[in-house]
Backbone as a printed PyTorch tensor [residue, N CA C, xyz], in Angstrom:
tensor([[[ 93.3280, 149.1080,   6.4730],
         [ 92.9680, 147.6990,   6.3700],
         [ 93.6530, 146.9430,   7.4920]],

        [[ 92.9570, 145.9320,   8.0030],
         [ 93.5360, 145.0890,   9.0340],
         [ 94.6310, 144.2150,   8.4500]],

        [[ 95.1880, 143.3930,   9.2920],
         [ 96.2550, 142.4790,   8.9160],
         [ 95.8130, 141.6030,   7.7380]],

        [[ 96.6150, 141.5830,   6.6770],
         [ 96.3090, 140.7810,   5.4950],
         [ 97.4980, 139.8900,   5.1770]],

        [[ 97.2190, 138.6360,   4.8330],
         [ 98.2930, 137.7130,   4.5010],
         [ 97.7570, 136.5710,   3.6440]],

        [[ 98.6680, 135.6900,   3.2440],
         [ 98.3320, 134.4700,   2.5190],
         [ 99.0110, 133.3230,   3.2480]],

        [[ 98.2770, 132.2260,   3.3830],
         [ 98.8220, 131.0380,   4.0290],
         [ 98.2690, 129.8010,   3.3500]],

        [[ 98.8710, 128.6680,   3.6840],
         [ 98.3680, 127.3800,   3.1950],
         [ 97.0670, 127.0720,   3.9190]],

        [[ 96.0920, 126.5800,   3.1700],
         [ 94.7890, 126.2660,   3.7620],
         [ 94.8670, 125.0530,   4.6660]],

        [[ 93.9830, 125.0480,   5.6470],
         [ 93.8040, 123.9090,   6.5550],
         [ 92.4500, 123.2670,   6.2380]],

        [[ 92.2670, 122.0400,   6.6610],
         [ 90.9930, 121.3490,   6.4120],
         [ 89.8170, 122.1420,   6.9870]],

        [[ 90.0350, 122.8200,   8.1040],
         [ 88.9580, 123.6000,   8.7280],
         [ 88.5880, 124.8490,   7.9350]],

        [[ 89.3940, 125.1940,   6.9280],
         [ 89.1060, 126.3640,   6.0960],
         [ 88.1130, 126.0680,   4.9780]],

        [[ 87.7940, 124.8020,   4.7410],
         [ 86.9540, 124.4220,   3.6030],
         [ 85.6240, 125.1850,   3.5470]],

        [[ 84.8830, 125.3380,   4.6430],
         [ 83.6210, 126.0920,   4.5420],
         [ 83.8170, 127.5460,   4.1020]],

        [[ 84.8460, 128.2000,   4.6070],
         [ 85.0980, 129.5990,   4.2340],
         [ 85.5260, 129.6950,   2.7710]],

        [[ 86.3640, 128.7550,   2.3200],
         [ 86.7890, 128.7590,   0.9190],
         [ 85.5780, 128.4980,   0.0210]],

        [[ 84.7180, 127.5740,   0.4220],
         [ 83.4980, 127.3020,  -0.3460],
         [ 82.6130, 128.5280,  -0.4660]],

        [[ 82.4950, 129.2900,   0.6130],
         [ 81.6760, 130.5090,   0.5910],
         [ 82.2850, 131.5580,  -0.3370]],

        [[ 83.6090, 131.7110,  -0.2840],
         [ 84.2770, 132.6700,  -1.1670],
         [ 84.1200, 132.2340,  -2.6190]],

        [[ 84.3430, 130.9500,  -2.9000],
         [ 84.2330, 130.4820,  -4.2780],
         [ 82.8190, 130.6870,  -4.8260]],

        [[ 81.8140, 130.3910,  -4.0310],
         [ 80.4310, 130.5870,  -4.4850],
         [ 80.1800, 132.0550,  -4.8270]],

        [[ 80.6370, 132.9640,  -3.9740],
         [ 80.4430, 134.3990,  -4.2300],
         [ 81.2000, 134.8430,  -5.4760]],

        [[ 82.4260, 134.3570,  -5.6260],
         [ 83.2430, 134.7230,  -6.7900],
         [ 82.5910, 134.2150,  -8.0730]],

        [[ 82.2130, 132.9510,  -8.0930],
         [ 81.6600, 132.3610,  -9.3130],
         [ 80.2920, 132.9400,  -9.6520]],

        [[ 79.4880, 133.2130,  -8.6340],
         [ 78.1740, 133.8160,  -8.9120],
         [ 78.3360, 135.1760,  -9.5760]],

        [[ 79.3420, 135.9110,  -9.1870],
         [ 79.6150, 137.2190,  -9.7860],
         [ 80.2590, 137.0710, -11.1590]],

        [[ 81.2610, 136.2160, -11.2540],
         [ 82.0370, 136.0820, -12.4900],
         [ 81.2420, 135.5020, -13.6450]],

        [[ 80.2830, 134.6220, -13.3580],
         [ 79.6000, 133.9110, -14.4340],
         [ 78.2020, 134.4330, -14.7600]],

        [[ 77.8200, 135.5730, -14.1700],
         [ 76.5250, 136.1870, -14.5210],
         [ 76.5700, 136.5520, -16.0070]],

        [[ 75.5450, 136.1460, -16.7250],
         [ 75.4750, 136.4350, -18.1460],
         [ 76.2500, 135.4620, -19.0130]],

        [[ 77.0460, 134.6060, -18.3870],
         [ 77.8180, 133.6140, -19.1410],
         [ 77.1550, 132.2470, -19.0470]],

        [[ 76.7070, 131.8910, -17.8420],
         [ 76.0370, 130.6030, -17.6490],
         [ 74.5690, 130.8340, -17.3040]],

        [[ 73.7750, 129.8090, -17.5200],
         [ 72.3390, 129.8870, -17.2210],
         [ 72.1100, 130.1480, -15.7370]],

        [[ 70.9790, 130.7850, -15.4370],
         [ 70.5850, 131.0180, -14.0400],
         [ 70.5140, 129.7070, -13.2650]],

        [[ 70.0810, 128.6450, -13.9330],
         [ 69.9880, 127.3430, -13.2600],
         [ 71.3690, 126.8460, -12.8310]],

        [[ 72.3930, 127.1750, -13.6060],
         [ 73.7630, 126.7960, -13.2440],
         [ 74.2540, 127.6800, -12.1080]],

        [[ 73.9990, 128.9880, -12.2010],
         [ 74.4010, 129.9060, -11.1210],
         [ 73.8230, 129.4630,  -9.7840]],

        [[ 72.5930, 128.9800,  -9.8030],
         [ 71.9340, 128.5510,  -8.5670],
         [ 72.6390, 127.3610,  -7.9310]],

        [[ 73.3990, 126.6200,  -8.7130],
         [ 74.1150, 125.4500,  -8.1850],
         [ 75.4320, 125.8250,  -7.5040]],

        [[ 75.8600, 127.0730,  -7.6240],
         [ 77.1010, 127.5130,  -6.9980],
         [ 76.8420, 127.7530,  -5.5090]],

        [[ 76.7480, 126.6780,  -4.7620],
         [ 76.4260, 126.7200,  -3.3380],
         [ 77.6800, 126.5590,  -2.4850]],

        [[ 77.8390, 127.3760,  -1.4510],
         [ 79.0050, 127.2680,  -0.5790],
         [ 79.2250, 125.8570,  -0.0280]],

        [[ 78.1610, 125.1940,   0.4190],
         [ 78.3140, 123.8610,   1.0250],
         [ 78.8580, 122.8410,   0.0280]],

        [[ 78.4040, 122.9240,  -1.2220],
         [ 78.8820, 121.9800,  -2.2360],
         [ 80.3700, 122.2110,  -2.5180]],

        [[ 80.7680, 123.4700,  -2.6610],
         [ 82.1820, 123.7690,  -2.8760],
         [ 83.0050, 123.3550,  -1.6530]],

        [[ 82.4870, 123.6110,  -0.4640],
         [ 83.2010, 123.2700,   0.7720],
         [ 83.4760, 121.7690,   0.8560]],

        [[ 82.5170, 120.9470,   0.4480],
         [ 82.7220, 119.4920,   0.4750],
         [ 83.8770, 119.0900,  -0.4300]],

        [[ 83.9330, 119.6850,  -1.6040],
         [ 85.0170, 119.3630,  -2.5480],
         [ 86.3620, 119.8090,  -1.9740]],

        [[ 86.4110, 121.0170,  -1.4090],
         [ 87.6680, 121.5040,  -0.8350],
         [ 88.0890, 120.6640,   0.3680]],

        [[ 87.1470, 120.2710,   1.2010],
         [ 87.4870, 119.4460,   2.3710],
         [ 88.0990, 118.1200,   1.9250]],

        [[ 87.4960, 117.5080,   0.9310],
         [ 88.0140, 116.2380,   0.4030],
         [ 89.4090, 116.4380,  -0.1930]],

        [[ 89.5840, 117.5060,  -0.9520],
         [ 90.8640, 117.7960,  -1.5850],
         [ 91.9520, 118.1080,  -0.5540]],

        [[ 91.5770, 118.7790,   0.5270],
         [ 92.5630, 119.0800,   1.5690],
         [ 92.9540, 117.8340,   2.3580]],

        [[ 91.9980, 116.9320,   2.5440],
         [ 92.3090, 115.6730,   3.2400],
         [ 93.1470, 114.7440,   2.3660]],

        [[ 92.8130, 114.7050,   1.0830],
         [ 93.5040, 113.8260,   0.1340],
         [ 93.8150, 114.6090,  -1.1380]],

        [[ 94.9000, 115.3720,  -1.1330],
         [ 95.2450, 116.1600,  -2.3170],
         [ 95.4660, 115.2610,  -3.5390]],

        [[ 95.1660, 115.7790,  -4.7240],
         [ 95.3780, 114.9890,  -5.9380],
         [ 96.8290, 114.5290,  -6.1010]],

        [[ 97.7630, 115.3070,  -5.5770],
         [ 99.1800, 114.9280,  -5.5900],
         [ 99.8680, 115.6700,  -4.4500]],

        [[101.0820, 115.2620,  -4.1090],
         [101.8170, 116.0010,  -3.0630],
         [102.1720, 117.4280,  -3.4810]],

        [[102.0680, 117.7310,  -4.7760],
         [102.4280, 119.0580,  -5.2680],
         [101.2470, 120.0130,  -5.3620]],

        [[100.0410, 119.5330,  -5.1040],
         [ 98.8600, 120.3970,  -5.1210],
         [ 98.7620, 121.1580,  -3.8000]],

        [[ 98.3910, 122.4290,  -3.8900],
         [ 98.2450, 123.2700,  -2.7030],
         [ 97.0010, 124.1340,  -2.8390]],

        [[ 96.4130, 124.4460,  -1.7100],
         [ 95.3500, 125.4410,  -1.6480],
         [ 95.8550, 126.5410,  -0.7260]],

        [[ 95.9250, 127.7440,  -1.2570],
         [ 96.3600, 128.9070,  -0.4920],
         [ 95.1430, 129.7730,  -0.2140]],

        [[ 95.1420, 130.4360,   0.9300],
         [ 94.0410, 131.3370,   1.2650],
         [ 94.5800, 132.7170,   1.6180]],

        [[ 93.8480, 133.7240,   1.1600],
         [ 94.1380, 135.1030,   1.5330],
         [ 93.2640, 135.4210,   2.7250]],

        [[ 93.8660, 136.0440,   3.7210],
         [ 93.1120, 136.3930,   4.9210],
         [ 93.2020, 137.8960,   5.1820]],

        [[ 92.1400, 138.3890,   5.7720],
         [ 92.1080, 139.7560,   6.2840],
         [ 91.6700, 139.6090,   7.7260]],

        [[ 92.5800, 139.9620,   8.6250],
         [ 92.4020, 139.6400,  10.0510],
         [ 92.2450, 138.1260,  10.1380]],

        [[ 91.1330, 137.6360,  10.6770],
         [ 90.9790, 136.1780,  10.7810],
         [ 89.9600, 135.6320,   9.7770]],

        [[ 89.5900, 136.4370,   8.7820],
         [ 88.5890, 136.0240,   7.8010],
         [ 89.2520, 135.6600,   6.4710]],

        [[ 88.8320, 134.5420,   5.8850],
         [ 89.3130, 134.1400,   4.5690],
         [ 88.5440, 134.9340,   3.5270]],

        [[ 89.2980, 135.6230,   2.6570],
         [ 88.6840, 136.4760,   1.6470],
         [ 89.0620, 136.0710,   0.2190]],

        [[ 89.9460, 135.0860,   0.0780],
         [ 90.3570, 134.6510,  -1.2540],
         [ 91.0310, 133.3020,  -1.1990]],

        [[ 91.2140, 132.7030,  -2.3700],
         [ 91.8480, 131.3820,  -2.4380],
         [ 92.5620, 131.2280,  -3.7800]],

        [[ 93.5470, 130.3600,  -3.7990],
         [ 94.2260, 129.9760,  -5.0410],
         [ 94.6050, 128.5070,  -4.9210]],

        [[ 94.1450, 127.7120,  -5.8770],
         [ 94.5010, 126.2950,  -5.9430],
         [ 95.5600, 126.1420,  -7.0250]],

        [[ 96.6590, 125.4890,  -6.6800],
         [ 97.7590, 125.3160,  -7.6270],
         [ 98.2150, 123.8600,  -7.6260]],

        [[ 98.8840, 123.4890,  -8.6870],
         [ 99.4360, 122.1470,  -8.7860],
         [100.0400, 121.9300, -10.1510]],

        [[100.5160, 120.7130, -10.4030],
         [101.0430, 120.4020, -11.7300],
         [ 99.9200, 120.4900, -12.7580]],

        [[100.2310, 120.9740, -13.9290],
         [ 99.1920, 121.0860, -14.9500],
         [ 98.9010, 119.7280, -15.5850]],

        [[ 97.6790, 119.5820, -16.0400],
         [ 97.3170, 118.4040, -16.8310],
         [ 97.0790, 118.8200, -18.2800]],

        [[ 97.4450, 120.0640, -18.6050],
         [ 97.2760, 120.5940, -19.9530],
         [ 98.1070, 119.7610, -20.9270]],

        [[ 97.4780, 119.1880, -21.9470],
         [ 98.2170, 118.3260, -22.8730],
         [ 99.3140, 119.0500, -23.6510]],

        [[ 99.2070, 120.3720, -23.7940],
         [100.2540, 121.1280, -24.4860],
         [101.4950, 121.3400, -23.6210]],

        [[101.3620, 121.0740, -22.3350],
         [102.4730, 121.2890, -21.3990],
         [102.7550, 119.9920, -20.6460]],

        [[103.1460, 118.9790, -21.3700],
         [103.4450, 117.6920, -20.7530],
         [104.5500, 117.8700, -19.7190]],

        [[104.3750, 117.2020, -18.5950],
         [105.3470, 117.3320, -17.5180],
         [106.6590, 116.6390, -17.8890]],

        [[107.7500, 117.3290, -17.6180],
         [109.0710, 116.7310, -17.7800],
         [109.9030, 117.1590, -16.5910]],

        [[110.8890, 116.3680, -16.2670],
         [111.7310, 116.7120, -15.1210],
         [112.5030, 117.9960, -15.3600]],

        [[112.8520, 118.2680, -16.6240],
         [113.6500, 119.4540, -16.9360],
         [112.8200, 120.7310, -16.9790]],

        [[111.5630, 120.6200, -17.3220],
         [110.7470, 121.8090, -17.5300],
         [109.3150, 121.5910, -17.0280]],

        [[109.1290, 121.3710, -15.7140],
         [107.7680, 121.1250, -15.2090],
         [106.9180, 122.4000, -15.2060]],

        [[105.6490, 122.2350, -15.5510],
         [104.7170, 123.3610, -15.6000],
         [103.6910, 123.2430, -14.4930]],

        [[103.5270, 124.3090, -13.7450],
         [102.5020, 124.3800, -12.7160],
         [101.3190, 125.1640, -13.2550]],

        [[100.1780, 124.9870, -12.5980],
         [ 98.9690, 125.6710, -13.0540],
         [ 98.2440, 126.3100, -11.8770]],

        [[ 97.7270, 127.4900, -12.1180],
         [ 96.7950, 128.0980, -11.1800],
         [ 95.4410, 127.5330, -11.5920]],

        [[ 94.9760, 126.5670, -10.8330],
         [ 93.7800, 125.8010, -11.1910],
         [ 92.4950, 126.5720, -10.9230]],

        [[ 92.5010, 127.3760,  -9.8880],
         [ 91.3520, 128.2140,  -9.5350],
         [ 91.8710, 129.3090,  -8.6190]],

        [[ 91.2900, 130.4910,  -8.7680],
         [ 91.7060, 131.6000,  -7.9140],
         [ 90.5810, 132.6180,  -7.8810]],

        [[ 90.3750, 133.2030,  -6.7170],
         [ 89.3670, 134.2440,  -6.6140],
         [ 89.4410, 134.9890,  -5.3000]],

        [[ 88.9700, 136.2200,  -5.3320],
         [ 88.8620, 137.0550,  -4.1380],
         [ 87.3950, 137.4560,  -4.0190]],

        [[ 86.8640, 137.3400,  -2.8140],
         [ 85.4650, 137.6900,  -2.5640],
         [ 85.1870, 139.0900,  -3.1150]],

        [[ 84.0650, 139.2830,  -3.8120],
         [ 83.7570, 140.5930,  -4.3890],
         [ 83.8090, 141.7440,  -3.3820]],

        [[ 83.4660, 141.4980,  -2.1250],
         [ 83.4910, 142.5500,  -1.1040],
         [ 84.8930, 142.8710,  -0.6090]],

        [[ 85.8960, 142.0650,  -0.9950],
         [ 87.2650, 142.2620,  -0.5010],
         [ 88.2380, 142.6280,  -1.6190]],

        [[ 87.7270, 142.9540,  -2.7770],
         [ 88.5990, 143.2840,  -3.9060],
         [ 89.1870, 144.6800,  -3.7780]],

        [[ 90.2610, 144.8690,  -4.5390],
         [ 90.9790, 146.1520,  -4.6040],
         [ 91.6760, 146.4970,  -3.2810]],

        [[ 92.0620, 145.4510,  -2.5550],
         [ 92.8030, 145.6470,  -1.2970],
         [ 94.1360, 144.9020,  -1.3310]],

        [[ 94.5230, 144.3900,  -2.5040],
         [ 95.8110, 143.7160,  -2.6440],
         [ 95.7730, 142.2090,  -2.4470]],

        [[ 94.6030, 141.6600,  -2.1210],
         [ 94.5270, 140.2170,  -1.8650],
         [ 94.8550, 139.3900,  -3.1110]],

        [[ 94.3610, 139.8190,  -4.2790],
         [ 94.6420, 139.0870,  -5.5110],
         [ 96.1270, 139.0700,  -5.8210]],

        [[ 96.7850, 140.2040,  -5.6580],
         [ 98.2320, 140.2710,  -5.9070],
         [ 99.0000, 139.3970,  -4.9280]],

        [[ 98.6070, 139.4460,  -3.6540],
         [ 99.2760, 138.5910,  -2.6630],
         [ 99.0800, 137.1170,  -2.9940]],

        [[ 97.8610, 136.7410,  -3.3710],
         [ 97.5920, 135.3450,  -3.7300],
         [ 98.4090, 134.9180,  -4.9420]],

        [[ 98.4170, 135.7420,  -5.9740],
         [ 99.1560, 135.3940,  -7.1820],
         [100.6530, 135.2850,  -6.8880]],

        [[101.1950, 136.2220,  -6.1250],
         [102.6150, 136.1540,  -5.7590],
         [102.9230, 134.9020,  -4.9490]],

        [[102.0580, 134.5700,  -3.9950],
         [102.2690, 133.3680,  -3.1800],
         [102.1560, 132.1040,  -4.0380]],

        [[101.2110, 132.0920,  -4.9780],
         [101.0610, 130.9360,  -5.8570],
         [102.3220, 130.7400,  -6.6980]],

        [[102.8180, 131.8210,  -7.2760],
         [104.0270, 131.7430,  -8.1000],
         [105.2230, 131.3340,  -7.2440]],

        [[105.3790, 131.9350,  -6.0720],
         [106.4980, 131.5730,  -5.1860],
         [106.4250, 130.1090,  -4.7790]],

        [[105.2270, 129.6030,  -4.4900],
         [105.0580, 128.2040,  -4.0890],
         [105.3840, 127.2730,  -5.2510]],

        [[104.9230, 127.6100,  -6.4370],
         [105.2490, 126.7890,  -7.6100],
         [106.7590, 126.8140,  -7.8790]],

        [[107.3590, 127.9900,  -7.8120],
         [108.8000, 128.1070,  -8.0330],
         [109.5630, 127.2750,  -6.9910]],

        [[109.1300, 127.3180,  -5.7370],
         [109.7840, 126.5290,  -4.6850],
         [109.6310, 125.0360,  -4.9420]],

        [[108.5880, 124.6410,  -5.6660],
         [108.3860, 123.2410,  -6.0430],
         [109.1100, 122.8790,  -7.3280]],

        [[110.0030, 123.7600,  -7.7870],
         [110.8350, 123.5580,  -8.9710],
         [110.0740, 123.6010, -10.2930]],

        [[108.8800, 124.2020, -10.2980],
         [108.1860, 124.4110, -11.5710],
         [108.8800, 125.5590, -12.2970]],

        [[109.0140, 125.4370, -13.5990],
         [109.7000, 126.4720, -14.3790],
         [108.7410, 127.3490, -15.1700]],

        [[107.4950, 126.9130, -15.2870],
         [106.4810, 127.6570, -16.0280],
         [105.1800, 127.5900, -15.2390]],

        [[104.3910, 128.6390, -15.3410],
         [103.0490, 128.6440, -14.7540],
         [102.0610, 128.9890, -15.8620]],

        [[100.8920, 128.3620, -15.7870],
         [ 99.8270, 128.7150, -16.7210],
         [ 98.5220, 128.8590, -15.9700]],

        [[ 97.6260, 129.5780, -16.5980],
         [ 96.2780, 129.7680, -16.0500],
         [ 95.3150, 129.9050, -17.2240]],

        [[ 94.1470, 129.2910, -17.0870],
         [ 93.0680, 129.4470, -18.0590],
         [ 92.1000, 130.4780, -17.4990]],

        [[ 91.8430, 131.5460, -18.2530],
         [ 90.9750, 132.6300, -17.7890],
         [ 89.8430, 132.8620, -18.7820]],

        [[ 88.6810, 133.2860, -18.2880],
         [ 87.5670, 133.5740, -19.1940],
         [ 87.9600, 134.6450, -20.2160]],

        [[ 87.7330, 134.3550, -21.4780],
         [ 88.0940, 135.2940, -22.5480],
         [ 87.3540, 136.6190, -22.4010]],

        [[ 86.1460, 136.5890, -21.8600],
         [ 85.3370, 137.8030, -21.7400],
         [ 85.6820, 138.6570, -20.5210]],

        [[ 86.5250, 138.1450, -19.6200],
         [ 86.8450, 138.8840, -18.3970],
         [ 88.0950, 139.7340, -18.6200]],

        [[ 87.8940, 140.8900, -19.2330],
         [ 89.0060, 141.7850, -19.5620],
         [ 89.7730, 142.2340, -18.3190]],

        [[ 89.0470, 142.4850, -17.2370],
         [ 89.6890, 142.9610, -16.0060],
         [ 90.6220, 141.8920, -15.4210]],

        [[ 90.1710, 140.6490, -15.3780],
         [ 91.0050, 139.5650, -14.8520],
         [ 92.2130, 139.3180, -15.7510]],

        [[ 92.0020, 139.3420, -17.0590],
         [ 93.1180, 139.1320, -17.9730],
         [ 94.1350, 140.2700, -17.8560]],

        [[ 93.6630, 141.4980, -17.6750],
         [ 94.5710, 142.6350, -17.5030],
         [ 95.3750, 142.4960, -16.2050]],

        [[ 94.7210, 142.0330, -15.1410],
         [ 95.4010, 141.7890, -13.8680],
         [ 96.5190, 140.7650, -14.0620]],

        [[ 96.2030, 139.6510, -14.7340],
         [ 97.1940, 138.6030, -14.9620],
         [ 98.3330, 139.1080, -15.8560]],

        [[ 97.9990, 139.8810, -16.8700],
         [ 99.0250, 140.4210, -17.7640],
         [ 99.9580, 141.3780, -17.0200]],

        [[ 99.3990, 142.1850, -16.1300],
         [100.2260, 143.1040, -15.3430],
         [101.1870, 142.3490, -14.4340]],

        [[100.8270, 141.1190, -14.0880],
         [101.6850, 140.2880, -13.2400],
         [102.6950, 139.4890, -14.0540]],

        [[102.6250, 139.5950, -15.3940],
         [103.6130, 138.9220, -16.2280],
         [103.1300, 137.7010, -16.9830]],

        [[101.8610, 137.3420, -16.8330],
         [101.3150, 136.2270, -17.6090],
         [100.8710, 136.7480, -18.9640]],

        [[101.2290, 136.0410, -20.0260],
         [100.8710, 136.4940, -21.3670],
         [100.1170, 135.3990, -22.1030]],

        [[ 99.1630, 135.7950, -22.9510],
         [ 98.4320, 134.7950, -23.7300],
         [ 99.3780, 134.1170, -24.7190]],

        [[ 99.1890, 132.8190, -24.8910],
         [100.0420, 132.0910, -25.8420],
         [ 99.2680, 131.6560, -27.0880]],

        [[ 98.0390, 132.1450, -27.2300],
         [ 97.2380, 131.8390, -28.4040],
         [ 96.3020, 130.6610, -28.2440]],

        [[ 96.4390, 129.8990, -27.1620],
         [ 95.5680, 128.7360, -26.9620],
         [ 94.2380, 129.1680, -26.3560]],

        [[ 93.1870, 128.4560, -26.7040],
         [ 91.8510, 128.6970, -26.1510],
         [ 91.1060, 127.3770, -26.0970]],

        [[ 90.0620, 127.3650, -25.2820],
         [ 89.1830, 126.2000, -25.1910],
         [ 87.7810, 126.6910, -24.8660]],

        [[ 86.7990, 125.9100, -25.3070],
         [ 85.4040, 126.2350, -25.0510],
         [ 84.8050, 125.1900, -24.1220]],

        [[ 83.9640, 125.6540, -23.1980],
         [ 83.2310, 124.7740, -22.2870],
         [ 81.7420, 124.9740, -22.5220]],

        [[ 81.0080, 123.8770, -22.5560],
         [ 79.5510, 123.9840, -22.6250],
         [ 79.0800, 124.4290, -21.2430]],

        [[ 78.2930, 125.5060, -21.1980],
         [ 77.8780, 126.0800, -19.9130],
         [ 76.3700, 126.2060, -19.7680]],

        [[ 75.6440, 125.6400, -20.6830],
         [ 74.1960, 125.7410, -20.5730],
         [ 73.5000, 124.5760, -21.2360]],

        [[ 72.2440, 124.4080, -20.8670],
         [ 71.4380, 123.3220, -21.4290],
         [ 71.2460, 123.5050, -22.9280]],

        [[ 71.3940, 124.7330, -23.4060],
         [ 71.2230, 125.0120, -24.8310],
         [ 72.5400, 124.9020, -25.6040]],

        [[ 73.5390, 124.2380, -25.0090],
         [ 74.8680, 124.0440, -25.6080],
         [ 75.6390, 125.3480, -25.7920]],

        [[ 75.2430, 126.3770, -25.0490],
         [ 76.0010, 127.6320, -25.0650],
         [ 77.3960, 127.3580, -24.5180]],

        [[ 78.4060, 128.0400, -25.0660],
         [ 79.7770, 127.8160, -24.6200],
         [ 80.3780, 129.0880, -24.0520]],

        [[ 81.3820, 128.8950, -23.2200],
         [ 82.1860, 129.9980, -22.6940],
         [ 83.6310, 129.6990, -23.0750]],

        [[ 84.3080, 130.6830, -23.5850],
         [ 85.6860, 130.5060, -24.0310],
         [ 86.6610, 130.9310, -22.9410]],

        [[ 87.7280, 130.1540, -22.8240],
         [ 88.8420, 130.4880, -21.9440],
         [ 90.0950, 130.6230, -22.8000]],

        [[ 90.9880, 131.5060, -22.3780],
         [ 92.2810, 131.6620, -23.0380],
         [ 93.3690, 131.2880, -22.0390]],

        [[ 94.4670, 130.7580, -22.5750],
         [ 95.5720, 130.3290, -21.7030],
         [ 96.6300, 131.4280, -21.6490]],

        [[ 97.0540, 131.7340, -20.4240],
         [ 98.1500, 132.6660, -20.1960],
         [ 99.2790, 131.9080, -19.5270]],

        [[100.5170, 132.2570, -19.8430],
         [101.6810, 131.5620, -19.3090],
         [102.7490, 132.5720, -18.8760]],

        [[103.6380, 132.0990, -18.0120],
         [104.7960, 132.9010, -17.5990],
         [105.9320, 131.9620, -17.2470]],

        [[107.1200, 132.3960, -17.5280],
         [108.3490, 131.6660, -17.1930],
         [108.6900, 131.9890, -15.7350]],

        [[108.9150, 130.9710, -14.9240],
         [109.2110, 131.1860, -13.5030],
         [110.7000, 131.1760, -13.1910]],

        [[111.5110, 130.8730, -14.1750],
         [112.9570, 130.8460, -13.9290],
         [113.4610, 132.2490, -13.6970]],

        [[114.3630, 132.3590, -12.7520],
         [114.9860, 133.6550, -12.4540],
         [115.9780, 133.9520, -13.5790]],

        [[115.8810, 135.1370, -14.1270],
         [116.7850, 135.5230, -15.2090],
         [117.8160, 136.4980, -14.6790]],

        [[119.0520, 136.2770, -15.0620],
         [120.1170, 137.2200, -14.6810],
         [120.0400, 138.4320, -15.6020]],

        [[120.1480, 139.6030, -15.0250],
         [120.0830, 140.8190, -15.8400],
         [121.4490, 141.1670, -16.3990]]])
């Protein structure tokens, strides 16, 4: 494999991140959301949102990280303070969230997901967050197993999203991990 790394995204990365997100979501949500919804997962639409977010982040603590292979963006992770009502922000125990993360289907199983997750956790820890959480599709056993192997564990919370015109829902489960360094 060529040179692989993770770095902070630049505004010029928005089109590539949009293309990766569209490919990831089109693959991840097959059979979960209606075909009409899948058709809306367009790279240009995602790129516009990422460009706006990179120009004007929701907060100074929000970051977009990209995984690269050589000079090509193959993955992304958006992180920031959580807005989860169960994890109210406090100065003593701030919680960060992996808001979105994905690796292009053609670039999987090359370590990009692990590098992204490690960089996301390191960035949150450097921002003094003590806990990280992520909401993952309940039906995606492979993604949940990946997160569990990295130390994120389900805490019993779940939420449903309406994903179709027929009021069909998709369930997500919350996984959390303590970011504080523990002395052995």
